[in-house]
Jmol script that loads the backbone (N, CA, C; Angstrom):
load data "model"
ATOM      1  N   MET A   1     159.441  91.228  83.540  1.00  0.00           N
ATOM      2  CA  MET A   1     160.120  92.742  84.450  1.00  0.00           C
ATOM      3  C   MET A   1     159.821  94.091  83.159  1.00  0.00           C
ATOM      4  N   ARG A   2     159.141  95.007  83.875  1.00  0.00           N
ATOM      5  CA  ARG A   2     158.563  95.972  83.184  1.00  0.00           C
ATOM      6  C   ARG A   2     159.864  97.275  83.617  1.00  0.00           C
ATOM      7  N   ILE A   3     160.566  97.287  82.895  1.00  0.00           N
ATOM      8  CA  ILE A   3     161.558  98.831  83.300  1.00  0.00           C
ATOM      9  C   ILE A   3     161.857  99.710  82.346  1.00  0.00           C
ATOM     10  N   LEU A   4     162.041 101.298  83.274  1.00  0.00           N
ATOM     11  CA  LEU A   4     162.081 102.746  82.511  1.00  0.00           C
ATOM     12  C   LEU A   4     163.184 103.283  82.561  1.00  0.00           C
ATOM     13  N   ASP A   5     163.460 103.207  81.847  1.00  0.00           N
ATOM     14  CA  ASP A   5     164.922 103.687  81.092  1.00  0.00           C
ATOM     15  C   ASP A   5     164.887 105.945  81.279  1.00  0.00           C
ATOM     16  N   LEU A   6     165.208 105.833  81.913  1.00  0.00           N
ATOM     17  CA  LEU A   6     165.748 107.484  82.239  1.00  0.00           C
ATOM     18  C   LEU A   6     165.703 108.145  81.325  1.00  0.00           C
ATOM     19  N   GLY A   7     165.836 109.037  80.395  1.00  0.00           N
ATOM     20  CA  GLY A   7     167.351 109.392  80.142  1.00  0.00           C
ATOM     21  C   GLY A   7     167.913 108.628  79.073  1.00  0.00           C
ATOM     22  N   CYS A   8     167.041 108.069  78.345  1.00  0.00           N
ATOM     23  CA  CYS A   8     167.568 106.959  77.509  1.00  0.00           C
ATOM     24  C   CYS A   8     168.436 107.345  75.865  1.00  0.00           C
ATOM     25  N   GLY A   9     168.258 108.170  75.696  1.00  0.00           N
ATOM     26  CA  GLY A   9     169.246 108.916  74.759  1.00  0.00           C
ATOM     27  C   GLY A   9     169.041 107.692  73.785  1.00  0.00           C
ATOM     28  N   LYS A  10     170.387 107.866  72.765  1.00  0.00           N
ATOM     29  CA  LYS A  10     170.379 107.140  71.591  1.00  0.00           C
ATOM     30  C   LYS A  10     170.641 105.703  72.056  1.00  0.00           C
ATOM     31  N   ARG A  11     170.977 105.205  73.236  1.00  0.00           N
ATOM     32  CA  ARG A  11     171.022 103.465  73.886  1.00  0.00           C
ATOM     33  C   ARG A  11     169.944 103.387  74.704  1.00  0.00           C
ATOM     34  N   LYS A  12     168.979 102.669  74.268  1.00  0.00           N
ATOM     35  CA  LYS A  12     168.553 102.581  75.292  1.00  0.00           C
ATOM     36  C   LYS A  12     168.184 101.441  76.410  1.00  0.00           C
ATOM     37  N   TYR A  13     168.299 100.940  76.988  1.00  0.00           N
ATOM     38  CA  TYR A  13     168.797  99.729  78.214  1.00  0.00           C
ATOM     39  C   TYR A  13     168.156  98.636  77.352  1.00  0.00           C
ATOM     40  N   GLN A  14     169.359  97.689  77.365  1.00  0.00           N
ATOM     41  CA  GLN A  14     168.707  96.113  76.468  1.00  0.00           C
ATOM     42  C   GLN A  14     168.838  95.028  77.462  1.00  0.00           C
ATOM     43  N   SER A  15     167.311  95.382  77.859  1.00  0.00           N
ATOM     44  CA  SER A  15     168.189  94.001  79.078  1.00  0.00           C
ATOM     45  C   SER A  15     168.239  92.840  78.672  1.00  0.00           C
ATOM     46  N   LYS A  16     168.505  91.661  79.363  1.00  0.00           N
ATOM     47  CA  LYS A  16     169.576  90.256  78.643  1.00  0.00           C
ATOM     48  C   LYS A  16     168.366  89.260  78.849  1.00  0.00           C
ATOM     49  N   ASN A  17     167.283  89.448  79.651  1.00  0.00           N
ATOM     50  CA  ASN A  17     166.302  88.765  79.267  1.00  0.00           C
ATOM     51  C   ASN A  17     164.975  89.444  78.536  1.00  0.00           C
ATOM     52  N   LEU A  18     165.140  88.379  76.896  1.00  0.00           N
ATOM     53  CA  LEU A  18     164.149  88.979  76.185  1.00  0.00           C
ATOM     54  C   LEU A  18     162.985  88.911  77.042  1.00  0.00           C
ATOM     55  N   LYS A  19     162.089  88.997  77.783  1.00  0.00           N
ATOM     56  CA  LYS A  19     160.710  88.951  77.842  1.00  0.00           C
ATOM     57  C   LYS A  19     160.176  89.784  78.869  1.00  0.00           C
ATOM     58  N   ASP A  20     161.190  90.966  79.164  1.00  0.00           N
ATOM     59  CA  ASP A  20     161.343  92.588  79.670  1.00  0.00           C
ATOM     60  C   ASP A  20     160.955  92.973  78.713  1.00  0.00           C
ATOM     61  N   GLU A  21     160.050  93.890  78.996  1.00  0.00           N
ATOM     62  CA  GLU A  21     159.464  95.162  78.065  1.00  0.00           C
ATOM     63  C   GLU A  21     160.420  96.387  79.258  1.00  0.00           C
ATOM     64  N   VAL A  22     161.404  97.173  78.138  1.00  0.00           N
ATOM     65  CA  VAL A  22     162.165  98.744  78.388  1.00  0.00           C
ATOM     66  C   VAL A  22     161.615  99.782  77.629  1.00  0.00           C
ATOM     67  N   ILE A  23     160.848 100.059  78.329  1.00  0.00           N
ATOM     68  CA  ILE A  23     160.375 101.431  77.958  1.00  0.00           C
ATOM     69  C   ILE A  23     161.512 102.980  77.882  1.00  0.00           C
ATOM     70  N   GLY A  24     161.423 103.783  77.469  1.00  0.00           N
ATOM     71  CA  GLY A  24     162.533 104.129  77.413  1.00  0.00           C
ATOM     72  C   GLY A  24     161.750 105.503  76.819  1.00  0.00           C
ATOM     73  N   VAL A  25     162.457 107.255  77.793  1.00  0.00           N
ATOM     74  CA  VAL A  25     161.738 108.367  77.813  1.00  0.00           C
ATOM     75  C   VAL A  25     163.062 109.009  78.189  1.00  0.00           C
ATOM     76  N   ASP A  26     162.733 110.212  76.951  1.00  0.00           N
ATOM     77  CA  ASP A  26     163.893 111.045  76.656  1.00  0.00           C
ATOM     78  C   ASP A  26     163.187 112.217  76.543  1.00  0.00           C
ATOM     79  N   VAL A  27     164.004 113.516  76.271  1.00  0.00           N
ATOM     80  CA  VAL A  27     162.894 115.064  75.782  1.00  0.00           C
ATOM     81  C   VAL A  27     163.431 115.252  73.570  1.00  0.00           C
ATOM     82  N   ASP A  28     164.252 114.739  73.871  1.00  0.00           N
ATOM     83  CA  ASP A  28     164.942 114.302  72.028  1.00  0.00           C
ATOM     84  C   ASP A  28     164.550 113.154  71.745  1.00  0.00           C
ATOM     85  N   LYS A  29     163.807 113.229  70.482  1.00  0.00           N
ATOM     86  CA  LYS A  29     162.891 113.295  69.374  1.00  0.00           C
ATOM     87  C   LYS A  29     163.748 112.890  69.056  1.00  0.00           C
ATOM     88  N   ASN A  30     164.727 112.840  68.585  1.00  0.00           N
ATOM     89  CA  ASN A  30     165.283 111.921  68.162  1.00  0.00           C
ATOM     90  C   ASN A  30     166.429 110.818  68.679  1.00  0.00           C
ATOM     91  N   SER A  31     165.727 110.432  69.841  1.00  0.00           N
ATOM     92  CA  SER A  31     166.204 109.866  70.438  1.00  0.00           C
ATOM     93  C   SER A  31     165.653 107.899  70.677  1.00  0.00           C
ATOM     94  N   GLN A  32     166.315 107.504  70.683  1.00  0.00           N
ATOM     95  CA  GLN A  32     165.328 105.628  71.259  1.00  0.00           C
ATOM     96  C   GLN A  32     163.965 105.565  72.003  1.00  0.00           C
ATOM     97  N   ALA A  33     164.194 107.012  72.948  1.00  0.00           N
ATOM     98  CA  ALA A  33     163.010 106.852  73.425  1.00  0.00           C
ATOM     99  C   ALA A  33     161.333 106.233  72.860  1.00  0.00           C
ATOM    100  N   ASP A  34     160.399 105.842  73.873  1.00  0.00           N
ATOM    101  CA  ASP A  34     159.192 105.386  73.543  1.00  0.00           C
ATOM    102  C   ASP A  34     158.272 106.767  73.560  1.00  0.00           C
ATOM    103  N   VAL A  35     158.811 107.458  74.930  1.00  0.00           N
ATOM    104  CA  VAL A  35     158.094 108.655  75.183  1.00  0.00           C
ATOM    105  C   VAL A  35     158.812 109.205  75.109  1.00  0.00           C
ATOM    106  N   ILE A  36     158.431 110.274  74.104  1.00  0.00           N
ATOM    107  CA  ILE A  36     158.874 112.111  74.578  1.00  0.00           C
ATOM    108  C   ILE A  36     158.713 112.441  75.741  1.00  0.00           C
ATOM    109  N   HIS A  37     159.203 113.505  76.525  1.00  0.00           N
ATOM    110  CA  HIS A  37     159.009 113.690  78.273  1.00  0.00           C
ATOM    111  C   HIS A  37     160.355 114.534  78.730  1.00  0.00           C
ATOM    112  N   ASN A  38     159.575 116.129  79.183  1.00  0.00           N
ATOM    113  CA  ASN A  38     160.632 116.688  79.856  1.00  0.00           C
ATOM    114  C   ASN A  38     161.021 116.218  80.998  1.00  0.00           C
ATOM    115  N   LEU A  39     162.237 115.088  81.495  1.00  0.00           N
ATOM    116  CA  LEU A  39     162.284 114.945  82.651  1.00  0.00           C
ATOM    117  C   LEU A  39     162.007 115.664  83.958  1.00  0.00           C
ATOM    118  N   ASP A  40     162.591 117.377  83.379  1.00  0.00           N
ATOM    119  CA  ASP A  40     162.592 118.297  84.372  1.00  0.00           C
ATOM    120  C   ASP A  40     160.805 118.517  85.025  1.00  0.00           C
ATOM    121  N   LYS A  41     160.189 118.122  84.628  1.00  0.00           N
ATOM    122  CA  LYS A  41     158.987 117.918  84.450  1.00  0.00           C
ATOM    123  C   LYS A  41     157.806 116.582  85.020  1.00  0.00           C
ATOM    124  N   PHE A  42     156.945 116.997  86.464  1.00  0.00           N
ATOM    125  CA  PHE A  42     156.711 116.372  86.878  1.00  0.00           C
ATOM    126  C   PHE A  42     154.840 116.501  87.190  1.00  0.00           C
ATOM    127  N   PRO A  43     154.162 115.594  87.009  1.00  0.00           N
ATOM    128  CA  PRO A  43     154.636 113.976  87.114  1.00  0.00           C
ATOM    129  C   PRO A  43     154.570 113.763  85.774  1.00  0.00           C
ATOM    130  N   TYR A  44     155.155 112.787  85.979  1.00  0.00           N
ATOM    131  CA  TYR A  44     155.800 111.545  84.585  1.00  0.00           C
ATOM    132  C   TYR A  44     154.463 111.331  83.707  1.00  0.00           C
ATOM    133  N   PRO A  45     154.567 110.999  83.088  1.00  0.00           N
ATOM    134  CA  PRO A  45     153.145 110.672  82.566  1.00  0.00           C
ATOM    135  C   PRO A  45     153.087 108.966  82.597  1.00  0.00           C
ATOM    136  N   PHE A  46     153.593 108.023  83.883  1.00  0.00           N
ATOM    137  CA  PHE A  46     153.161 106.951  84.453  1.00  0.00           C
ATOM    138  C   PHE A  46     152.999 106.695  85.976  1.00  0.00           C
ATOM    139  N   GLN A  47     151.801 105.599  86.206  1.00  0.00           N
ATOM    140  CA  GLN A  47     151.363 105.229  86.923  1.00  0.00           C
ATOM    141  C   GLN A  47     152.325 104.873  88.288  1.00  0.00           C
ATOM    142  N   ASN A  48     151.930 104.734  89.359  1.00  0.00           N
ATOM    143  CA  ASN A  48     152.885 104.751  90.274  1.00  0.00           C
ATOM    144  C   ASN A  48     152.972 103.002  90.329  1.00  0.00           C
ATOM    145  N   ASN A  49     153.940 102.498  90.633  1.00  0.00           N
ATOM    146  CA  ASN A  49     154.230 101.294  91.084  1.00  0.00           C
ATOM    147  C   ASN A  49     153.988 100.584  89.779  1.00  0.00           C
ATOM    148  N   GLU A  50     154.111 101.269  88.799  1.00  0.00           N
ATOM    149  CA  GLU A  50     153.752 100.846  87.230  1.00  0.00           C
ATOM    150  C   GLU A  50     155.643 100.236  86.358  1.00  0.00           C
ATOM    151  N   PHE A  51     156.431  99.788  87.225  1.00  0.00           N
ATOM    152  CA  PHE A  51     157.553  99.651  86.510  1.00  0.00           C
ATOM    153  C   PHE A  51     158.462  98.719  87.587  1.00  0.00           C
ATOM    154  N   ASP A  52     159.329  97.541  87.827  1.00  0.00           N
ATOM    155  CA  ASP A  52     159.376  97.275  88.860  1.00  0.00           C
ATOM    156  C   ASP A  52     160.590  97.149  88.807  1.00  0.00           C
ATOM    157  N   LEU A  53     161.363  98.504  87.850  1.00  0.00           N
ATOM    158  CA  LEU A  53     163.032  99.259  87.456  1.00  0.00           C
ATOM    159  C   LEU A  53     163.184  99.261  87.172  1.00  0.00           C
ATOM    160  N   VAL A  54     163.251 101.220  87.710  1.00  0.00           N
ATOM    161  CA  VAL A  54     164.180 102.082  86.869  1.00  0.00           C
ATOM    162  C   VAL A  54     165.847 102.474  86.598  1.00  0.00           C
ATOM    163  N   TYR A  55     166.353 102.657  85.383  1.00  0.00           N
ATOM    164  CA  TYR A  55     167.517 102.587  84.867  1.00  0.00           C
ATOM    165  C   TYR A  55     167.688 104.519  84.735  1.00  0.00           C
ATOM    166  N   ALA A  56     168.433 104.082  85.041  1.00  0.00           N
ATOM    167  CA  ALA A  56     169.084 106.176  85.108  1.00  0.00           C
ATOM    168  C   ALA A  56     170.262 106.873  85.170  1.00  0.00           C
ATOM    169  N   SER A  57     170.808 106.258  83.822  1.00  0.00           N
ATOM    170  CA  SER A  57     172.317 106.637  83.962  1.00  0.00           C
ATOM    171  C   SER A  57     172.384 107.832  83.322  1.00  0.00           C
ATOM    172  N   HIS A  58     173.805 108.617  83.384  1.00  0.00           N
ATOM    173  CA  HIS A  58     174.195 109.778  83.379  1.00  0.00           C
ATOM    174  C   HIS A  58     172.855 110.656  82.950  1.00  0.00           C
ATOM    175  N   ILE A  59     172.090 111.326  83.921  1.00  0.00           N
ATOM    176  CA  ILE A  59     171.069 111.882  83.710  1.00  0.00           C
ATOM    177  C   ILE A  59     171.161 112.881  84.626  1.00  0.00           C
ATOM    178  N   LEU A  60     171.969 112.630  85.857  1.00  0.00           N
ATOM    179  CA  LEU A  60     171.762 113.836  86.853  1.00  0.00           C
ATOM    180  C   LEU A  60     171.759 115.268  86.254  1.00  0.00           C
ATOM    181  N   GLU A  61     172.975 115.248  85.832  1.00  0.00           N
ATOM    182  CA  GLU A  61     174.025 116.537  84.986  1.00  0.00           C
ATOM    183  C   GLU A  61     172.692 117.283  84.485  1.00  0.00           C
ATOM    184  N   HIS A  62     172.065 116.809  84.291  1.00  0.00           N
ATOM    185  CA  HIS A  62     170.885 116.869  82.003  1.00  0.00           C
ATOM    186  C   HIS A  62     169.798 118.031  83.523  1.00  0.00           C
ATOM    187  N   LEU A  63     169.768 117.397  84.636  1.00  0.00           N
ATOM    188  CA  LEU A  63     169.087 117.851  85.067  1.00  0.00           C
ATOM    189  C   LEU A  63     168.659 119.626  86.172  1.00  0.00           C
ATOM    190  N   ASP A  64     167.761 120.307  86.326  1.00  0.00           N
ATOM    191  CA  ASP A  64     167.616 121.655  86.172  1.00  0.00           C
ATOM    192  C   ASP A  64     167.844 121.378  87.490  1.00  0.00           C
ATOM    193  N   ASN A  65     167.320 120.226  88.076  1.00  0.00           N
ATOM    194  CA  ASN A  65     167.334 120.181  89.811  1.00  0.00           C
ATOM    195  C   ASN A  65     167.248 119.093  90.099  1.00  0.00           C
ATOM    196  N   PRO A  66     168.371 118.490  89.742  1.00  0.00           N
ATOM    197  CA  PRO A  66     168.798 116.944  90.170  1.00  0.00           C
ATOM    198  C   PRO A  66     168.233 116.316  92.419  1.00  0.00           C
ATOM    199  N   VAL A  67     168.620 117.185  92.563  1.00  0.00           N
ATOM    200  CA  VAL A  67     168.049 116.986  94.057  1.00  0.00           C
ATOM    201  C   VAL A  67     166.379 117.157  94.190  1.00  0.00           C
ATOM    202  N   PHE A  68     165.906 117.629  94.036  1.00  0.00           N
ATOM    203  CA  PHE A  68     163.951 116.906  93.648  1.00  0.00           C
ATOM    204  C   PHE A  68     163.872 116.337  92.691  1.00  0.00           C
ATOM    205  N   PHE A  69     164.797 116.165  91.980  1.00  0.00           N
ATOM    206  CA  PHE A  69     164.886 114.829  91.085  1.00  0.00           C
ATOM    207  C   PHE A  69     164.930 113.419  92.011  1.00  0.00           C
ATOM    208  N   LEU A  70     165.986 113.238  92.728  1.00  0.00           N
ATOM    209  CA  LEU A  70     166.246 111.660  94.197  1.00  0.00           C
ATOM    210  C   LEU A  70     164.732 112.496  94.797  1.00  0.00           C
ATOM    211  N   LYS A  71     164.353 113.077  95.257  1.00  0.00           N
ATOM    212  CA  LYS A  71     163.557 113.004  96.041  1.00  0.00           C
ATOM    213  C   LYS A  71     162.253 112.475  96.006  1.00  0.00           C
ATOM    214  N   LYS A  72     161.899 113.062  94.037  1.00  0.00           N
ATOM    215  CA  LYS A  72     160.409 112.448  94.106  1.00  0.00           C
ATOM    216  C   LYS A  72     160.607 111.117  93.531  1.00  0.00           C
ATOM    217  N   SER A  73     162.277 110.479  93.400  1.00  0.00           N
ATOM    218  CA  SER A  73     162.051 108.631  92.973  1.00  0.00           C
ATOM    219  C   SER A  73     162.071 108.370  94.245  1.00  0.00           C
ATOM    220  N   GLU A  74     162.190 108.751  95.374  1.00  0.00           N
ATOM    221  CA  GLU A  74     161.499 108.077  96.060  1.00  0.00           C
ATOM    222  C   GLU A  74     159.962 107.519  96.654  1.00  0.00           C
ATOM    223  N   GLU A  75     159.353 109.008  95.626  1.00  0.00           N
ATOM    224  CA  GLU A  75     157.398 108.782  96.640  1.00  0.00           C
ATOM    225  C   GLU A  75     157.309 107.714  95.633  1.00  0.00           C
TER     226      GLU A  75
END
end "model"
wireframe off; spacefill off
backbone 0.3
color backbone group
């Protein structure tokens, strides 16, 4: 399974399944992110349907427009 961890910070999501691939995204260059990207900027640098699961913990309060983020996530 491919997992996208949005706003991973210094603790990227750890899957219990060692076969899973976790890609972390964060704006902070000192994070564990595999991809440095501002989560307020769309589009994100990924293809549609590239991930099986999106993990986004404790990021809404850091976004400029969390409602827009949630609407874009539905697309």
